[in-house]
LOVEX-32341 format. One record per residue: y, z, x of N, C-alpha, C in turn; residue number from 1; residue in one letter. Coordinates in nm, 2 decimals. Layout:
@nyy->Y, nzz->Z, nxx->X, cayy->Y, cazz->Z, caxx->X, cyy->Y, czz->Z, cxx->X, nr->NUM, rest->a
...
***
This chain:
@nyy->0.67, nzz->-0.89, nxx->-1.08, cayy->0.71, cazz->-0.75, caxx->-1.00, cyy->0.61, czz->-0.77, cxx->-0.88, nr->1, rest->x
@nyy->0.66, nzz->-0.75, nxx->-0.82, cayy->0.68, cazz->-0.77, caxx->-0.64, cyy->0.66, czz->-0.53, cxx->-0.57, nr->2, rest->x
@nyy->0.51, nzz->-0.54, nxx->-0.51, cayy->0.50, cazz->-0.45, caxx->-0.53, cyy->0.43, czz->-0.43, cxx->-0.37, nr->3, rest->x
@nyy->0.49, nzz->-0.30, nxx->-0.28, cayy->0.43, cazz->-0.32, caxx->-0.17, cyy->0.32, czz->-0.17, cxx->-0.20, nr->4, rest->x
@nyy->0.12, nzz->-0.16, nxx->-0.17, cayy->0.08, cazz->-0.02, caxx->-0.22, cyy->0.06, czz->0.00, cxx->-0.06, nr->5, rest->x
@nyy->0.07, nzz->0.19, nxx->-0.11, cayy->0.09, cazz->0.21, caxx->-0.01, cyy->-0.08, czz->0.28, cxx->0.11, nr->6, rest->x
@nyy->-0.12, nzz->0.31, nxx->0.18, cayy->-0.26, cazz->0.32, caxx->0.26, cyy->-0.40, czz->0.43, cxx->0.16, nr->7, rest->x
@nyy->-0.31, nzz->0.51, nxx->0.12, cayy->-0.42, cazz->0.65, caxx->0.02, cyy->-0.44, czz->0.51, cxx->-0.10, nr->8, rest->x
@nyy->-0.35, nzz->0.47, nxx->-0.13, cayy->-0.43, cazz->0.42, caxx->-0.23, cyy->-0.50, czz->0.26, cxx->-0.23, nr->9, rest->x
@nyy->-0.48, nzz->0.21, nxx->-0.14, cayy->-0.60, cazz->0.12, caxx->-0.07, cyy->-0.72, czz->0.21, cxx->0.00, nr->10, rest->x
@nyy->-0.72, nzz->0.30, nxx->0.10, cayy->-0.82, cazz->0.44, caxx->0.05, cyy->-0.92, czz->0.44, cxx->-0.10, nr->11, rest->x
@nyy->-0.80, nzz->0.43, nxx->-0.16, cayy->-0.86, cazz->0.50, caxx->-0.30, cyy->-1.06, czz->0.45, cxx->-0.35, nr->12, rest->x
@nyy->-0.97, nzz->0.28, nxx->-0.29, cayy->-1.05, cazz->0.24, caxx->-0.34, cyy->-1.22, czz->0.21, cxx->-0.25, nr->13, rest->x
@nyy->-1.17, nzz->0.20, nxx->-0.15, cayy->-1.26, cazz->0.08, caxx->-0.04, cyy->-1.35, czz->0.27, cxx->-0.03, nr->14, rest->x
@nyy->-1.32, nzz->0.40, nxx->-0.05, cayy->-1.35, cazz->0.47, caxx->0.00, cyy->-1.44, czz->0.53, cxx->-0.14, nr->15, rest->x
@nyy->-1.40, nzz->0.53, nxx->-0.27, cayy->-1.49, cazz->0.56, caxx->-0.39, cyy->-1.42, czz->0.70, cxx->-0.40, nr->16, rest->x
@nyy->-1.27, nzz->0.72, nxx->-0.40, cayy->-1.25, cazz->0.85, caxx->-0.42, cyy->-1.25, czz->0.83, cxx->-0.55, nr->17, rest->x
@nyy->-1.34, nzz->0.97, nxx->-0.53, cayy->-1.40, cazz->0.99, caxx->-0.76, cyy->-1.22, czz->1.04, cxx->-0.82, nr->18, rest->x
@nyy->-1.14, nzz->1.09, nxx->-0.74, cayy->-1.04, cazz->1.21, caxx->-0.87, cyy->-0.94, czz->0.99, cxx->-0.85, nr->19, rest->x
@nyy->-0.94, nzz->0.96, nxx->-0.80, cayy->-0.80, cazz->0.86, caxx->-0.74, cyy->-0.89, czz->0.71, cxx->-0.77, nr->20, rest->x
@nyy->-1.03, nzz->0.66, nxx->-0.78, cayy->-1.04, cazz->0.53, caxx->-0.74, cyy->-1.01, czz->0.45, cxx->-0.85, nr->21, rest->x
@nyy->-1.03, nzz->0.50, nxx->-1.01, cayy->-1.03, cazz->0.44, caxx->-1.11, cyy->-0.90, czz->0.37, cxx->-1.15, nr->22, rest->x
@nyy->-0.77, nzz->0.46, nxx->-1.14, cayy->-0.63, cazz->0.38, caxx->-1.16, cyy->-0.66, czz->0.34, cxx->-1.00, nr->23, rest->x
@nyy->-0.67, nzz->0.34, nxx->-0.95, cayy->-0.59, cazz->0.23, caxx->-0.77, cyy->-0.69, czz->0.10, cxx->-0.78, nr->24, rest->x
@nyy->-0.84, nzz->0.14, nxx->-0.83, cayy->-0.93, cazz->-0.02, caxx->-0.88, cyy->-0.84, czz->-0.13, cxx->-1.03, nr->25, rest->x
@nyy->-0.75, nzz->-0.08, nxx->-1.06, cayy->-0.65, cazz->-0.09, caxx->-1.20, cyy->-0.58, czz->-0.17, cxx->-1.11, nr->26, rest->x
@nyy->-0.51, nzz->-0.11, nxx->-1.02, cayy->-0.38, cazz->-0.15, caxx->-1.01, cyy->-0.44, czz->-0.28, cxx->-0.83, nr->27, rest->x
@nyy->-0.61, nzz->-0.29, nxx->-0.78, cayy->-0.65, cazz->-0.36, caxx->-0.73, cyy->-0.68, czz->-0.52, cxx->-0.85, nr->28, rest->x
@nyy->-0.67, nzz->-0.45, nxx->-0.89, cayy->-0.73, cazz->-0.56, caxx->-1.11, cyy->-0.58, czz->-0.67, cxx->-1.11, nr->29, rest->x
@nyy->-0.44, nzz->-0.59, nxx->-1.16, cayy->-0.34, cazz->-0.67, caxx->-1.19, cyy->-0.39, czz->-0.77, cxx->-1.03, nr->30, rest->x
@nyy->-0.36, nzz->-0.77, nxx->-0.92, cayy->-0.34, cazz->-0.84, caxx->-0.82, cyy->-0.45, czz->-0.89, cxx->-0.83, nr->31, rest->x
@nyy->-0.56, nzz->-0.91, nxx->-0.84, cayy->-0.70, cazz->-1.03, caxx->-0.83, cyy->-0.63, czz->-1.14, cxx->-0.98, nr->32, rest->x
@nyy->-0.58, nzz->-1.06, nxx->-1.08, cayy->-0.56, cazz->-1.14, caxx->-1.24, cyy->-0.39, czz->-1.21, cxx->-1.21, nr->33, rest->x
@nyy->-0.32, nzz->-1.18, nxx->-1.09, cayy->-0.15, cazz->-1.23, caxx->-1.03, cyy->-0.10, czz->-1.18, cxx->-1.14, nr->34, rest->x
@nyy->-0.14, nzz->-1.05, nxx->-1.21, cayy->-0.02, cazz->-0.99, caxx->-1.32, cyy->0.12, czz->-0.90, cxx->-1.20, nr->35, rest->x
@nyy->0.05, nzz->-0.89, nxx->-1.13, cayy->0.19, cazz->-0.83, caxx->-0.97, cyy->0.16, czz->-0.93, cxx->-0.89, nr->36, rest->x
@nyy->0.26, nzz->-0.94, nxx->-0.77, cayy->0.23, cazz->-0.96, caxx->-0.61, cyy->0.26, czz->-0.83, cxx->-0.58, nr->37, rest->x
@nyy->0.18, nzz->-0.84, nxx->-0.44, cayy->0.09, cazz->-0.74, caxx->-0.42, cyy->0.09, czz->-0.76, cxx->-0.20, nr->38, rest->x
@nyy->0.15, nzz->-0.66, nxx->-0.16, cayy->0.14, cazz->-0.66, caxx->0.02, cyy->0.13, czz->-0.48, cxx->0.04, nr->39, rest->x
@nyy->0.09, nzz->-0.57, nxx->0.17, cayy->-0.02, cazz->-0.40, caxx->0.28, cyy->0.12, czz->-0.42, cxx->0.41, nr->40, rest->x
@nyy->0.13, nzz->-0.30, nxx->0.40, cayy->0.24, cazz->-0.28, caxx->0.52, cyy->0.06, czz->-0.36, cxx->0.64, nr->41, rest->x
@nyy->0.16, nzz->-0.41, nxx->0.70, cayy->0.09, cazz->-0.46, caxx->0.89, cyy->0.01, czz->-0.27, cxx->0.93, nr->42, rest->x
@nyy->0.06, nzz->-0.20, nxx->0.92, cayy->0.04, cazz->-0.09, caxx->0.96, cyy->-0.12, czz->-0.01, cxx->0.88, nr->43, rest->x
@nyy->-0.12, nzz->-0.04, nxx->0.77, cayy->-0.20, cazz->-0.03, caxx->0.62, cyy->-0.34, czz->-0.08, cxx->0.72, nr->44, rest->x
@nyy->-0.33, nzz->-0.23, nxx->0.68, cayy->-0.44, cazz->-0.30, caxx->0.81, cyy->-0.48, czz->-0.18, cxx->0.88, nr->45, rest->x
@nyy->-0.42, nzz->-0.21, nxx->0.99, cayy->-0.48, cazz->-0.07, caxx->1.12, cyy->-0.52, czz->0.05, cxx->1.12, nr->46, rest->x
@nyy->-0.50, nzz->0.16, nxx->1.02, cayy->-0.47, cazz->0.19, caxx->0.96, cyy->-0.63, czz->0.30, cxx->0.92, nr->47, rest->x
@nyy->-0.65, nzz->0.16, nxx->0.83, cayy->-0.74, cazz->0.17, caxx->0.70, cyy->-0.89, czz->0.11, cxx->0.80, nr->48, rest->x
@nyy->-0.83, nzz->0.02, nxx->0.93, cayy->-0.96, cazz->-0.02, caxx->1.01, cyy->-1.07, czz->0.04, cxx->1.13, nr->49, rest->x
@nyy->-0.95, nzz->0.20, nxx->1.09, cayy->-0.97, cazz->0.25, caxx->1.15, cyy->-1.04, czz->0.41, cxx->1.10, nr->50, rest->x
@nyy->-0.97, nzz->0.39, nxx->1.00, cayy->-1.06, cazz->0.49, caxx->0.88, cyy->-1.23, czz->0.52, cxx->0.85, nr->51, rest->x
@nyy->-1.23, nzz->0.36, nxx->0.81, cayy->-1.35, cazz->0.34, caxx->0.76, cyy->-1.41, czz->0.27, cxx->0.91, nr->52, rest->x
@nyy->-1.41, nzz->0.26, nxx->0.99, cayy->-1.47, cazz->0.26, caxx->1.08, cyy->-1.54, czz->0.38, cxx->1.11, nr->53, rest->x
@nyy->-1.49, nzz->0.49, nxx->1.05, cayy->-1.54, cazz->0.63, caxx->1.09, cyy->-1.66, czz->0.70, cxx->0.97, nr->54, rest->x
@nyy->-1.67, nzz->0.62, nxx->0.89, cayy->-1.81, cazz->0.60, caxx->0.79, cyy->-1.86, czz->0.48, cxx->0.77, nr->55, rest->x
@nyy->-1.82, nzz->0.36, nxx->0.80, cayy->-1.92, cazz->0.20, caxx->0.79, cyy->-1.93, czz->0.17, cxx->0.93, nr->56, rest->x
@nyy->-2.00, nzz->0.11, nxx->0.96, cayy->-2.06, cazz->-0.01, caxx->0.99, cyy->-1.97, czz->-0.05, cxx->1.07, nr->57, rest->x
@nyy->-1.90, nzz->-0.11, nxx->1.18, cayy->-1.78, cazz->-0.20, caxx->1.22, cyy->-1.77, czz->-0.34, cxx->1.13, nr->58, rest->x
@nyy->-1.86, nzz->-0.36, nxx->1.13, cayy->-1.89, cazz->-0.48, caxx->1.08, cyy->-1.92, czz->-0.49, cxx->0.89, nr->59, rest->x
@nyy->-1.90, nzz->-0.39, nxx->0.88, cayy->-1.87, cazz->-0.39, caxx->0.69, cyy->-1.70, czz->-0.31, cxx->0.68, nr->60, rest->x
@nyy->-1.75, nzz->-0.21, nxx->0.79, cayy->-1.52, cazz->-0.21, caxx->0.83, cyy->-1.46, czz->-0.35, cxx->0.79, nr->61, rest->x
@nyy->-1.47, nzz->-0.43, nxx->0.90, cayy->-1.41, cazz->-0.56, caxx->0.87, cyy->-1.39, czz->-0.63, cxx->0.75, nr->62, rest->x
@nyy->-1.57, nzz->-0.64, nxx->0.69, cayy->-1.61, cazz->-0.72, caxx->0.55, cyy->-1.52, czz->-0.70, cxx->0.51, nr->63, rest->x
@nyy->-1.42, nzz->-0.52, nxx->0.48, cayy->-1.35, cazz->-0.46, caxx->0.40, cyy->-1.24, czz->-0.54, cxx->0.40, nr->64, rest->x
@nyy->-1.14, nzz->-0.54, nxx->0.55, cayy->-1.03, cazz->-0.59, caxx->0.56, cyy->-1.03, czz->-0.72, cxx->0.53, nr->65, rest->x
@nyy->-1.15, nzz->-0.83, nxx->0.56, cayy->-1.11, cazz->-0.99, caxx->0.53, cyy->-1.10, czz->-0.95, cxx->0.39, nr->66, rest->x
@nyy->-1.15, nzz->-0.86, nxx->0.27, cayy->-1.15, cazz->-0.86, caxx->0.12, cyy->-0.98, czz->-0.85, cxx->0.10, nr->67, rest->x
@nyy->-0.95, nzz->-0.75, nxx->0.15, cayy->-0.78, cazz->-0.74, caxx->0.16, cyy->-0.69, czz->-0.88, cxx->0.18, nr->68, rest->x
@nyy->-0.72, nzz->-0.87, nxx->0.29, cayy->-0.68, cazz->-1.01, caxx->0.33, cyy->-0.68, czz->-1.15, cxx->0.24, nr->69, rest->x
@nyy->-0.75, nzz->-1.16, nxx->0.16, cayy->-0.80, cazz->-1.23, caxx->0.03, cyy->-0.64, czz->-1.25, cxx->-0.09, nr->70, rest->x
@nyy->-0.68, nzz->-1.04, nxx->-0.10, cayy->-0.63, cazz->-0.98, caxx->-0.20, cyy->-0.47, czz->-1.02, cxx->-0.20, nr->71, rest->x
@nyy->-0.43, nzz->-0.93, nxx->-0.01, cayy->-0.28, cazz->-0.87, caxx->-0.09, cyy->-0.21, czz->-0.99, cxx->0.06, nr->72, rest->x
@nyy->-0.12, nzz->-1.00, nxx->0.02, cayy->0.00, cazz->-1.06, caxx->0.15, cyy->0.05, czz->-0.96, cxx->0.27, nr->73, rest->x
@nyy->-0.02, nzz->-0.98, nxx->0.34, cayy->0.06, cazz->-0.85, caxx->0.46, cyy->0.24, czz->-0.86, cxx->0.51, nr->74, rest->x
@nyy->0.21, nzz->-0.75, nxx->0.47, cayy->0.43, cazz->-0.74, caxx->0.51, cyy->0.46, czz->-0.67, cxx->0.65, nr->75, rest->x
@nyy->0.51, nzz->-0.79, nxx->0.76, cayy->0.50, cazz->-0.77, caxx->0.88, cyy->0.59, czz->-0.66, cxx->0.96, nr->76, rest->x
@nyy->0.53, nzz->-0.61, nxx->1.06, cayy->0.61, cazz->-0.49, caxx->1.13, cyy->0.66, czz->-0.50, cxx->1.24, nr->77, rest->x
@nyy->0.83, nzz->-0.58, nxx->1.25, cayy->0.89, cazz->-0.63, caxx->1.34, cyy->1.00, czz->-0.52, cxx->1.35, nr->78, rest->x
@nyy->1.05, nzz->-0.57, nxx->1.45, cayy->1.16, cazz->-0.50, caxx->1.58, cyy->1.30, czz->-0.46, cxx->1.45, nr->79, rest->x
@nyy->1.28, nzz->-0.48, nxx->1.37, cayy->1.38, cazz->-0.50, caxx->1.26, cyy->1.35, czz->-0.39, cxx->1.16, nr->80, rest->x
@nyy->1.25, nzz->-0.42, nxx->1.13, cayy->1.17, cazz->-0.37, caxx->1.03, cyy->1.17, czz->-0.18, cxx->1.15, nr->81, rest->x
@nyy->1.14, nzz->-0.13, nxx->1.25, cayy->1.10, cazz->-0.04, caxx->1.30, cyy->1.23, czz->0.01, cxx->1.26, nr->82, rest->x
@nyy->1.37, nzz->-0.10, nxx->1.34, cayy->1.49, cazz->-0.03, caxx->1.46, cyy->1.56, czz->0.06, cxx->1.23, nr->83, rest->x
@nyy->1.53, nzz->0.01, nxx->1.13, cayy->1.57, cazz->0.03, caxx->0.99, cyy->1.51, czz->0.12, cxx->0.96, nr->84, rest->x
@nyy->1.37, nzz->0.13, nxx->1.00, cayy->1.33, cazz->0.26, caxx->0.97, cyy->1.30, czz->0.40, cxx->1.05, nr->85, rest->x
@nyy->1.42, nzz->0.38, nxx->1.16, cayy->1.46, cazz->0.48, caxx->1.28, cyy->1.58, czz->0.50, cxx->1.16, nr->86, rest->x
@nyy->1.64, nzz->0.42, nxx->1.09, cayy->1.79, cazz->0.48, caxx->0.99, cyy->1.74, czz->0.54, cxx->0.84, nr->87, rest->x
@nyy->1.63, nzz->0.59, nxx->0.86, cayy->1.59, cazz->0.55, caxx->0.72, cyy->1.64, czz->0.75, cxx->0.67, nr->88, rest->x
@nyy->1.65, nzz->0.74, nxx->0.53, cayy->1.66, cazz->0.89, caxx->0.48, cyy->1.54, czz->0.96, cxx->0.49, nr->89, rest->x
@nyy->1.39, nzz->0.90, nxx->0.44, cayy->1.27, cazz->0.93, caxx->0.46, cyy->1.24, czz->1.02, cxx->0.58, nr->90, rest->x
@nyy->1.22, nzz->1.15, nxx->0.56, cayy->1.17, cazz->1.19, caxx->0.70, cyy->1.06, czz->1.15, cxx->0.78, nr->91, rest->x
@nyy->0.92, nzz->1.09, nxx->0.76, cayy->0.82, cazz->1.05, caxx->0.75, cyy->0.79, czz->0.97, cxx->0.81, nr->92, rest->x
@nyy->0.82, nzz->0.87, nxx->0.88, cayy->0.82, cazz->0.75, caxx->1.02, cyy->0.78, czz->0.62, cxx->0.96, nr->93, rest->x
@nyy->0.59, nzz->0.71, nxx->0.97, cayy->0.51, cazz->0.64, caxx->0.89, cyy->0.54, czz->0.57, cxx->0.73, nr->94, rest->x
@nyy->0.59, nzz->0.66, nxx->0.63, cayy->0.61, cazz->0.64, caxx->0.52, cyy->0.78, czz->0.53, cxx->0.53, nr->95, rest->x
@nyy->0.83, nzz->0.55, nxx->0.59, cayy->1.01, cazz->0.50, caxx->0.59, cyy->0.95, czz->0.35, cxx->0.71, nr->96, rest->x
@nyy->0.83, nzz->0.31, nxx->0.78, cayy->0.80, cazz->0.13, caxx->0.82, cyy->0.73, czz->0.14, cxx->0.69, nr->97, rest->x
@nyy->0.70, nzz->0.23, nxx->0.61, cayy->0.61, cazz->0.12, caxx->0.49, cyy->0.76, czz->0.04, cxx->0.39, nr->98, rest->x
@nyy->0.87, nzz->0.18, nxx->0.36, cayy->1.00, cazz->0.15, caxx->0.29, cyy->0.99, czz->0.02, cxx->0.30, nr->99, rest->x
@nyy->1.03, nzz->-0.02, nxx->0.49, cayy->1.13, cazz->-0.14, caxx->0.55, cyy->1.04, czz->-0.26, cxx->0.53, nr->100, rest->x
@nyy->0.92, nzz->-0.26, nxx->0.56, cayy->0.87, cazz->-0.39, caxx->0.54, cyy->0.86, czz->-0.44, cxx->0.39, nr->101, rest->x
@nyy->0.84, nzz->-0.31, nxx->0.29, cayy->0.88, cazz->-0.31, caxx->0.15, cyy->1.00, czz->-0.40, cxx->0.10, nr->102, rest->x
@nyy->1.07, nzz->-0.32, nxx->0.19, cayy->1.22, cazz->-0.41, caxx->0.16, cyy->1.28, czz->-0.56, cxx->0.19, nr->103, rest->x
@nyy->1.19, nzz->-0.57, nxx->0.30, cayy->1.17, cazz->-0.72, caxx->0.43, cyy->1.04, czz->-0.80, cxx->0.30, nr->104, rest->x
@nyy->0.97, nzz->-0.74, nxx->0.22, cayy->0.93, cazz->-0.84, caxx->0.12, cyy->1.02, czz->-0.89, cxx->-0.07, nr->105, rest->x
@nyy->1.07, nzz->-0.84, nxx->-0.06, cayy->1.13, cazz->-0.78, caxx->-0.16, cyy->1.07, czz->-0.70, cxx->-0.27, nr->106, rest->x
@nyy->1.00, nzz->-0.61, nxx->-0.23, cayy->0.91, cazz->-0.50, caxx->-0.32, cyy->1.03, czz->-0.47, cxx->-0.44, nr->107, rest->x
@nyy->0.97, nzz->-0.48, nxx->-0.50, cayy->0.99, cazz->-0.37, caxx->-0.63, cyy->1.01, czz->-0.21, cxx->-0.73, nr->108, rest->x
@nyy->0.88, nzz->-0.22, nxx->-0.62, cayy->0.79, cazz->-0.07, caxx->-0.58, cyy->0.74, czz->-0.08, cxx->-0.54, nr->109, rest->x
@nyy->0.70, nzz->0.07, nxx->-0.46, cayy->0.61, cazz->0.10, caxx->-0.38, cyy->0.46, czz->0.18, cxx->-0.47, nr->110, rest->x
@nyy->0.39, nzz->0.14, nxx->-0.44, cayy->0.27, cazz->0.22, caxx->-0.49, cyy->0.15, czz->0.33, cxx->-0.42, nr->111, rest->x
@nyy->0.23, nzz->0.45, nxx->-0.49, cayy->0.14, cazz->0.52, caxx->-0.34, cyy->0.10, czz->0.68, cxx->-0.44, nr->112, rest->x
@nyy->0.02, nzz->0.73, nxx->-0.43, cayy->-0.04, cazz->0.90, caxx->-0.44, cyy->0.06, czz->0.96, cxx->-0.41, nr->113, rest->x
@nyy->0.15, nzz->0.94, nxx->-0.29, cayy->0.23, cazz->1.09, caxx->-0.27, cyy->0.39, czz->1.03, cxx->-0.32, nr->114, rest->x
@nyy->0.45, nzz->1.01, nxx->-0.44, cayy->0.56, cazz->0.95, caxx->-0.48, cyy->0.64, czz->1.04, cxx->-0.42, nr->115, rest->x
@nyy->0.62, nzz->1.20, nxx->-0.42, cayy->0.74, cazz->1.29, caxx->-0.35, cyy->0.77, czz->1.24, cxx->-0.22, nr->116, rest->x
@nyy->0.69, nzz->1.22, nxx->-0.13, cayy->0.71, cazz->1.17, caxx->0.04, cyy->0.81, czz->1.05, cxx->0.04, nr->117, rest->x
@nyy->0.87, nzz->0.95, nxx->-0.11, cayy->0.93, cazz->0.91, caxx->-0.10, cyy->1.12, czz->0.92, cxx->-0.22, nr->118, rest->x
@nyy->1.08, nzz->1.02, nxx->-0.19, cayy->1.20, cazz->1.04, caxx->-0.25, cyy->1.36, czz->1.00, cxx->-0.25, nr->119, rest->x
@nyy->1.33, nzz->0.94, nxx->-0.13, cayy->1.50, cazz->0.91, caxx->-0.04, cyy->1.47, czz->0.76, cxx->0.02, nr->120, rest->x
@nyy->1.40, nzz->0.71, nxx->-0.12, cayy->1.26, cazz->0.58, caxx->-0.08, cyy->1.44, czz->0.52, cxx->-0.13, nr->121, rest->x
@nyy->1.50, nzz->0.35, nxx->-0.09, cayy->1.55, cazz->0.27, caxx->-0.12, cyy->1.50, czz->0.22, cxx->-0.25, nr->122, rest->x
@nyy->1.35, nzz->0.26, nxx->-0.24, cayy->1.29, cazz->0.13, caxx->-0.37, cyy->1.22, czz->0.24, cxx->-0.40, nr->123, rest->x
@nyy->1.18, nzz->0.21, nxx->-0.57, cayy->1.15, cazz->0.34, caxx->-0.69, cyy->0.99, czz->0.35, cxx->-0.63, nr->124, rest->x
@nyy->0.94, nzz->0.47, nxx->-0.61, cayy->0.78, cazz->0.50, caxx->-0.59, cyy->0.74, czz->0.60, cxx->-0.72, nr->125, rest->x
@nyy->0.60, nzz->0.45, nxx->-0.76, cayy->0.55, cazz->0.53, caxx->-0.81, cyy->0.37, czz->0.52, cxx->-0.79, nr->126, rest->x
@nyy->0.30, nzz->0.62, nxx->-0.89, cayy->0.19, cazz->0.64, caxx->-0.86, cyy->0.11, czz->0.51, cxx->-0.97, nr->127, rest->x
@nyy->-0.05, nzz->0.47, nxx->-0.93, cayy->-0.10, cazz->0.40, caxx->-0.99, cyy->-0.09, czz->0.40, cxx->-1.15, nr->128, rest->x
@nyy->-0.08, nzz->0.52, nxx->-1.18, cayy->-0.11, cazz->0.54, caxx->-1.30, cyy->-0.01, czz->0.54, cxx->-1.41, nr->129, rest->x
@nyy->0.15, nzz->0.55, nxx->-1.29, cayy->0.23, cazz->0.50, caxx->-1.34, cyy->0.28, czz->0.31, cxx->-1.38, nr->130, rest->x
@nyy->0.21, nzz->0.27, nxx->-1.27, cayy->0.25, cazz->0.16, caxx->-1.25, cyy->0.16, czz->0.08, cxx->-1.36, nr->131, rest->x
@nyy->0.05, nzz->0.13, nxx->-1.40, cayy->-0.01, cazz->0.11, caxx->-1.48, cyy->-0.03, czz->0.12, cxx->-1.67, nr->132, rest->x
@nyy->0.06, nzz->0.25, nxx->-1.66, cayy->0.23, cazz->0.26, caxx->-1.78, cyy->0.36, czz->0.23, cxx->-1.80, nr->133, rest->x
@nyy->0.37, nzz->0.17, nxx->-1.72, cayy->0.50, cazz->0.06, caxx->-1.69, cyy->0.48, czz->-0.06, cxx->-1.71, nr->134, rest->x
@nyy->0.34, nzz->-0.14, nxx->-1.69, cayy->0.34, cazz->-0.27, caxx->-1.78, cyy->0.26, czz->-0.21, cxx->-1.84, nr->135, rest->x
@nyy->0.20, nzz->-0.15, nxx->-1.90, cayy->0.15, cazz->-0.11, caxx->-2.07, cyy->0.02, czz->-0.17, cxx->-2.04, nr->136, rest->x
@nyy->-0.06, nzz->-0.11, nxx->-1.98, cayy->-0.21, cazz->-0.12, caxx->-1.97, cyy->-0.31, czz->0.03, cxx->-2.03, nr->137, rest->x
***
């Protein structure tokens, strides 16, 4: 299964968010084990860098980004993605960009904690626990 992972799931792992880190970490493990193919939107990388450097040193933040680059493919955000996002039925533009970047990579699902934000998406949205259940983990 090919997926695109939303920023909130990445931050759940990197910031060890208590209520969410377990299922999000299991998603990362699936990627490490090559049980799923996963991408991050290019905008996720810049957002994660910004947020990590609020609580970590620049070097620690960059090391975390290098780890993400080893694990995930990066879905590009180009003119086509932006133009399609502008036409998306999804109201939040950042989410629409994620959806369109996912479409470009052939993602079958968006992995996010905020599935309600993707109700109008052309790609199904699953929270990490739903993905794990779908893969019978």
